[in-house]
Phi, psi and omega in degrees: 000327174300320181296324178293322180295318177299316179293323178293316180295331177275353178075023186270145172294146183234134169239114186243137180246112190282145173286140185232032182283173176290147174270145182218163174305326177282337180223069182294339178259021186291339177253111185260003183303311177303312180304309182293325181296316182292321180296312185290342175289330181258332184235150179290073178246127175278123180252131174250098184283340180242109178307329177297341183255017184297316182300320179294322176294319178297319175295316178294321177293318182294328179277336191242339190285133172293164179295324183227138179241134179264104186276354176055062188274048177300140184212139178254015182295322178298321180296315184298312180301312178303315175302319181290320181287326177288336181280338180275136181213150177301138178274171179280358180247103174071009178077007178296149178269148173213161179263144179293000000 
């Protein structure tokens, strides 16, 4: 999943083959099909659910993919952090910080 994020930030076309192992308490993300299905519904990511068809997917991607992809990675985390930090202020007791 980290590699997908790096490729998206770099604006590269993506062909993803999901891991499909059994999920366990030690490996809850071992089946990536659902994650990739949701991600590809929002972003232009090619998903190869059948590894035997990988070559077909690669050919299609090589023929049609643009050099750069805009994944629209809008994120409001910087605003959330800024709001949190601006809401924190020193208290009158010992300079400790507190939230209102």
